[in-house]
C-alpha positions in Angstrom: 37.1 56.0 -3.7 35.8 58.8 -5.8 32.7 58.2 -8.0 32.2 59.9 -11.3 28.5 60.5 -10.7 26.2 62.0 -8.1 23.4 59.5 -7.7 24.1 56.7 -5.4 23.7 52.9 -6.0 22.1 50.6 -3.4 22.9 46.9 -3.8 21.1 44.2 -1.9 23.2 41.4 -0.5 22.1 37.7 -0.6 23.1 34.3 -1.7 24.7 35.6 -5.0 26.7 38.2 -3.1 27.7 36.6 0.1 31.5 36.5 0.2 34.3 39.1 0.6 35.4 38.9 -3.1 32.0 39.4 -4.6 31.0 42.2 -2.2 34.3 43.9 -2.7 33.7 43.6 -6.5 30.3 45.2 -6.1 31.8 48.1 -4.2 34.5 48.6 -6.8 31.9 48.4 -9.6 30.0 51.3 -8.0 27.8 50.2 -5.0 27.7 52.9 -2.4 25.1 51.5 0.0 24.5 47.8 0.9 21.1 46.6 1.8 20.6 43.7 4.3 17.1 42.3 3.7 15.8 41.1 7.0 13.1 39.0 5.2 15.8 36.5 4.2 18.7 35.0 6.1 19.3 34.3 9.8 20.9 36.7 12.2 24.2 34.8 11.8 24.0 35.5 8.0 23.3 39.1 8.6 26.1 39.4 11.1 28.6 37.8 8.7 27.6 40.2 5.9 27.9 43.2 8.2 31.4 42.1 9.3 32.4 41.7 5.7 31.3 45.2 4.8 33.1 46.7 7.7 36.2 44.8 6.7 35.9 46.3 3.1 35.5 49.7 4.7 38.8 49.2 6.7 40.6 47.8 3.7 39.6 50.6 1.3 39.6 53.5 3.8 36.2 54.6 2.5 33.0 54.8 4.7 30.5 52.1 3.7 26.8 52.7 4.3 24.7 49.7 5.5 20.9 49.7 5.3 18.9 47.1 7.2 15.4 46.6 5.6 12.9 45.3 8.1 10.3 42.8 6.9 7.2 44.3 8.3 4.0 42.3 9.0 3.2 39.7 6.4 -0.5 39.0 5.7 -1.0 35.6 4.2 -3.8 33.1 3.7 -3.6 29.6 5.3 -3.1 26.3 3.5 -5.3 24.3 1.2 -6.2 20.6 1.5 -5.1 20.1 -2.1 -2.2 22.6 -2.0 -4.0 25.0 -4.4 -7.4 25.8 -5.9 -8.7 27.6 -9.1 -10.9 30.6 -8.4 -13.3 31.4 -11.2 -14.5 34.9 -12.0 -17.8 35.8 -10.3 -17.6 32.8 -8.0 -18.1 33.4 -4.3 -15.1 32.8 -1.9 -15.0 33.1 1.9 -12.1 34.1 4.1 -12.4 33.3 7.8 -10.5 32.5 11.0 -11.2 28.8 10.8 -7.8 27.0 10.7 -9.1 24.0 8.8 -7.4 23.4 5.4 -8.9 25.5 2.5 -11.1 24.4 -0.3 -12.4 25.9 -3.5 -15.1 27.8 -1.4 -13.0 29.1 1.5 -9.6 29.5 3.2 -8.2 30.6 6.5 -7.0 34.2 6.8 -5.4 34.3 10.3 -5.6 38.1 10.7 -8.6 39.4 12.7 -7.3 42.9 12.2 -8.2 42.7 8.5 -11.8 41.6 9.2 -12.1 44.5 11.7 -11.2 47.0 9.1 -13.1 45.6 6.1 -16.4 47.0 4.7 -18.6 45.8 2.0 -17.1 46.9 -1.3 -13.5 46.7 0.0 -10.9 45.0 -2.3 -8.6 42.2 -1.3 -5.6 41.3 -3.5 -4.0 37.9 -3.4 -0.6 36.8 -4.7 0.6 40.2 -5.7 -2.7 41.2 -7.2 -3.0 38.3 -9.5 -6.3 37.4 -7.8 -8.8 40.1 -6.8 -11.7 39.8 -4.4 -14.5 42.2 -3.6 -16.1 42.0 -0.1 -19.9 41.4 -0.3 -20.5 40.7 3.4 -18.1 40.8 6.4 -18.0 40.4 10.1 -15.4 40.2 12.9 -14.3 36.7 11.8 -15.2 36.4 8.1 -15.5 38.1 4.7 -17.7 36.7 2.0 -16.2 37.8 -1.3 -16.9 37.8 -5.0 -14.0 36.9 -7.3 -13.5 39.8 -9.7 -10.2 38.4 -11.2 -9.7 34.7 -11.0 -6.7 32.5 -10.9 -4.8 29.9 -9.0 -4.6 30.4 -5.2 -2.2 28.3 -3.2 -0.7 27.9 0.2 0.3 31.0 2.2 0.0 33.5 -0.6 0.2 37.2 0.4 -2.8 39.4 0.9 -3.0 43.1 0.2 -5.8 45.4 1.4 -5.5 48.7 -0.5 -8.7 50.4 0.4 -8.4 50.8 4.2 -5.8 51.7 6.9 -5.3 48.5 8.8 -5.1 48.6 12.6 -1.6 46.9 12.4 1.7 48.3 13.7 4.4 48.6 11.1 6.7 46.6 13.4 5.9 42.9 14.1 7.5 41.0 17.0 10.1 39.8 14.5 10.8 43.3 13.4 11.4 44.5 16.9 13.9 41.7 17.5 15.6 42.4 14.2 15.7 46.1 14.9 17.5 45.6 18.2 19.9 43.1 16.6 21.0 45.3 13.7 21.2 48.5 15.8 23.5 46.6 18.1 25.5 45.5 15.1 25.9 49.1 14.0 23.9 49.6 10.8 23.5 53.1 9.5 19.9 53.1 8.2 16.7 51.2 9.0 14.2 50.8 6.2 10.7 50.6 7.7 8.1 48.5 5.8 4.3 48.7 6.0 4.3 52.4 7.0 0.7 53.7 7.0 1.0 56.7 9.4 3.6 58.9 11.0 3.1 57.1 14.3 4.6 54.0 12.7 7.9 55.9 12.1 7.9 57.4 15.6 7.6 54.0 17.2 10.7 52.8 15.2 12.6 55.9 16.1 11.9 55.4 19.8 13.2 51.8 19.6 16.3 52.8 17.6 17.3 55.4 20.1 19.5 57.3 17.7 21.6 54.3 16.7 20.4 54.4 13.1 18.5 56.8 10.8 15.0 55.9 9.8 14.0 55.5 6.2 10.3 55.1 5.5 9.2 52.8 2.6 6.2 54.3 0.8 4.5 51.2 -0.4 0.8 51.6 0.6 -1.9 54.0 -0.6 -2.4 55.1 3.0 1.3 56.2 3.1 0.9 58.1 -0.1 -2.0 60.0 1.3 -0.1 60.8 4.6 3.2 61.3 2.8 3.9 64.9 4.1 3.3 63.9 7.7 5.4 60.7 7.3 8.2 62.6 5.5 8.3 65.1 8.4 9.2 62.5 11.0 11.5 60.4 8.7 15.2 60.8 7.9 14.7 59.5 4.4 12.2 57.9 2.0 12.1 54.8 -0.3 9.7 54.7 -3.2 8.9 51.0 -3.0 7.2 50.7 -6.4 6.6 46.9 -6.2 3.8 47.0 -3.6 2.6 50.4 -4.8 2.0 48.8 -8.2 0.0 46.0 -6.5 -2.2 48.2 -4.4 -2.7 51.0 -6.8 -3.3 51.0 -10.6 0.1 50.6 -12.3 -0.4 53.8 -14.2 -0.6 55.8 -10.9 2.9 54.8 -9.8 5.0 57.0 -12.1 3.4 60.3 -11.1 3.5 59.2 -7.4 7.2 58.5 -7.9 7.9 62.0 -9.2 5.9 63.6 -6.4 7.7 61.7 -3.7 11.1 62.3 -5.1 10.4 66.1 -5.3 8.9 66.2 -1.9 11.9 64.4 -0.3 14.4 66.6 -2.1 12.6 69.8 -1.0 12.8 68.6 2.6 16.6 67.9 2.1 16.1 64.2 2.9 17.5 61.3 0.8 15.1 59.4 -1.4 15.7 55.9 -3.0 13.8 54.7 -6.0 13.5 50.9 -5.7 12.0 47.7 -7.2 12.4 46.0 -10.5 14.9 48.5 -11.9 17.0 45.9 -13.8 14.8 42.9 -13.2 15.8 41.0 -16.4 19.5 41.0 -15.2 18.6 38.4 -12.6 19.0 35.9 -15.5 20.6 38.0 -18.2 23.9 39.8 -18.5 22.2 42.6 -20.4 19.2 44.7 -19.3 16.3 45.6 -21.5 16.2 49.1 -23.0 13.1 49.9 -21.0 14.8 49.0 -17.7 17.8 51.3 -18.6 15.2 54.1 -19.4 13.5 53.4 -16.0 16.8 53.9 -14.1 17.6 57.0 -16.2 14.2 58.5 -15.4 14.8 58.2 -11.7 18.2 59.9 -12.1 16.7 62.7 -14.2 14.1 63.2 -11.5 16.9 63.9 -9.0 16.6 60.8 -6.8 19.5 60.4 -4.3 19.8 56.7 -5.0 18.6 53.9 -7.2 18.4 50.3 -5.9 19.0 46.8 -7.0 17.1 44.0 -5.2 17.2 40.4 -6.5 19.5 41.5 -9.3 22.4 41.7 -6.8 21.1 39.5 -4.1 20.1 36.3 -6.0 20.8 36.9 -9.7 23.4 35.4 -11.9 25.0 38.8 -12.8 25.2 41.0 -9.7 28.4 42.8 -10.7 27.2 43.4 -14.2 24.0 44.9 -12.7 25.9 47.4 -10.6 28.2 48.2 -13.6 25.1 48.8 -15.8 23.6 51.2 -13.2 26.9 53.0 -12.7 27.4 53.5 -16.5 23.8 54.6 -16.9 24.2 57.2 -14.2 27.4 58.6 -15.7 25.8 58.8 -19.1 22.7 60.6 -17.8 24.6 63.0 -15.7 26.8 64.0 -18.6 23.7 65.0 -20.6 23.2 68.8 -20.7 19.4 68.1 -20.4 20.0 66.5 -17.0 21.3 69.8 -15.6 18.3 71.7 -17.2 15.8 69.3 -15.5 17.6 69.3 -12.1 17.8 73.1 -12.0 14.3 73.6 -13.2 13.0 71.4 -10.4 15.0 73.2 -7.7 12.7 74.4 -4.9 13.8 77.7 -3.4 13.9 77.7 0.3 15.3 80.7 2.1 14.0 80.5 5.6 17.2 80.4 7.6 20.8 81.5 7.6 21.9 77.9 6.7 19.5 77.9 3.6 21.1 81.2 2.4 24.6 80.0 3.0 24.2 76.8 1.0 22.4 78.6 -1.8 25.2 81.1 -2.0 27.7 78.2 -2.2 25.9 76.7 -5.1 25.6 80.0 -6.9 29.3 80.8 -6.5 30.1 77.3 -7.8 27.9 77.9 -10.9 29.4 81.3 -11.7 33.1 80.9 -10.8 35.7 78.1 -11.3 35.0 76.5 -7.9 36.0 72.8 -8.1 34.1 71.5 -5.0 32.0 72.5 -2.1 33.6 71.2 1.1 31.2 70.9 4.1 32.2 70.4 7.7 29.4 68.7 9.6 28.6 66.8 12.8 25.2 65.5 12.1 25.1 65.8 8.3 22.5 68.6 8.2 24.8 71.0 6.3 25.7 68.4 3.7 22.0 67.5 3.2 21.1 71.2 2.6 23.9 71.6 0.1 22.8 68.4 -1.7 19.2 69.7 -1.9 20.7 72.5 -4.1 22.1 69.8 -6.5 25.2 71.9 -7.3 27.2 71.3 -10.5 30.4 70.5 -8.5 31.1 67.6 -6.1 30.2 67.9 -2.4 33.0 66.8 -0.1 31.5 65.9 3.3 34.1 66.3 6.1 33.2 65.0 9.6 35.1 63.6 12.6 32.3 61.1 13.1 32.5 57.9 11.1 28.8 57.2 11.8 27.9 60.5 10.1 30.1 59.8 7.1 28.5 56.4 6.6 24.9 57.8 6.7 25.8 60.6 4.3 27.0 58.0 1.8 23.3 57.7 0.8 23.0 61.4 0.0 23.3 62.7 -3.6 26.7 64.0 -4.7 28.5 63.4 -1.5 32.1 62.2 -1.1 32.5 61.4 2.6 35.8 61.7 4.4 36.4 61.2 8.1 38.7 63.9 9.4 40.3 65.0 12.7 38.0 67.2 14.8 38.4 70.9 14.1 38.2 73.7 16.6 38.8 76.8 14.4 37.7 77.7 10.9 41.2 78.3 9.5 42.1 74.8 10.4 39.0 73.5 8.7 39.9 75.4 5.5 43.4 73.8 5.5 41.9 70.4 6.1 39.4 70.9 3.2 42.1 72.1 0.8 44.3 69.1 1.7 41.4 66.7 1.1 40.5 68.3 -2.2 44.0 67.9 -3.5 44.5 64.4 -2.1 41.3 63.0 -3.5 41.6 64.7 -6.9 38.8 67.3 -6.6 41.2 70.2 -7.2 44.7 70.9 -8.3 47.3 73.4 -7.0 45.9 77.0 -7.0 42.4 75.9 -7.9 39.6 77.1 -5.6 37.1 75.4 -3.4 34.2 76.7 -1.3 34.2 75.8 2.4 30.9 75.7 4.3 30.8 75.3 8.1 29.3 76.4 11.3 31.1 78.5 14.0 31.4 77.6 16.8 32.4 74.1 15.7 30.8 70.9 17.0 27.5 72.7 17.7 24.4 71.4 15.9 22.5 73.8 13.5 25.2 76.5 13.2 25.8 76.6 9.5 26.8 80.2 9.2 30.0 80.7 7.3 31.2 80.4 3.7 34.7 81.0 2.3 36.3 80.6 -1.1 39.8 79.3 -0.6 42.7 78.3 -2.9 44.3 74.9 -2.7 47.6 76.6 -2.1 50.5 74.6 -0.6 51.7 77.8 1.2 48.4 77.8 3.0 48.2 74.1 3.6 51.7 73.6 4.9 52.2 76.8 6.7 52.2 75.1 10.1 50.0 76.2 12.9 46.5 76.9 11.6 46.4 80.0 13.8 
């Protein structure tokens, strides 16, 4: 199924999108990648959704990308004797390891790792930052705090600690079980929560053992500071603006988003912009104009994908939300200013033969009537390098590996096709021309650019570029040799 846009749409599945008909409708409305949120639903629920997606893939003949989002460690206060208490500004409030029910003066925080990292002056944010505490005194089992922003605190509300790197692994015991489960199912990407350092990513990679690509969620100040190192060991990035907006001043998030998107693009790694993109569509069939502008901004920045969370998982209008995103993307990408911005933000990297080949393919497509850039790839590297160039024509990713085709479905501008293995370049050119004609990228006698590596089926050998006509005499001439 050919999309009329380059940016990809990620749709989260949940109670509102839990059956074949709805998920198929989301796919047909424009969803390219489906997110399985491991924070919600049992393994049986996740398995059923995975099976439904693979059935849709079989029925449509189009690779479907599945992203499993690991929950990460959840830091929460304990319970209160009265269920909740009102904290008043400038009052004192204690967090400790005592499991007794909480009062207006104290509550249990069953995370000694937090106390080990705190210092006087550190901030603690409760309930998505609605309550703010400043540490006055602390020890290995307590923190005496001053309430700087008051409000109602209730049972098991979440706690954020923005000022320090916590001595916590990004993977909890639940995450490790979930990781093994979804890798055995056959998901394509793993989204890793609570990343603070590159070692967190490397642990997940060692556990995944190549069964899924690793996408790091940047949602903590520590991850922003260590972004370059985290990006270097990740296969992709998610800008998780919800938690970033809790732990950082909200006005700091937009420039961070721009920096992360540009950094990931320069590294030829896909980047998703996520959280609250069409939040009002949970309850309304129409978004706000500000939300549409937010989606458009991410597309103008050159993000590989934009994501729906509760809008498609639990909202009343999941299909309408995907349709809105799809239509917004088509409108933005048809704007001449979009091309101006994308091309002005291109980072020139010419450090290898592969870099030069893909840059040449893009320049040829800009200056001649090339209709598509067709890339043969085993691992997806060639396609990722072409996508980094953000060419004006579609990118057709041709691979004999369905796993590669699925993973590349997250990458900007790619149309993924599973082909027969190729041994020689002439056969690859014929295959590319047939695909371009069959999928509507070119017509008879129009030209395509073909990028590949010779010898075939060897990693990192992108070294050849050819401009070829979609000529029936070439395509149906028999033996490729």
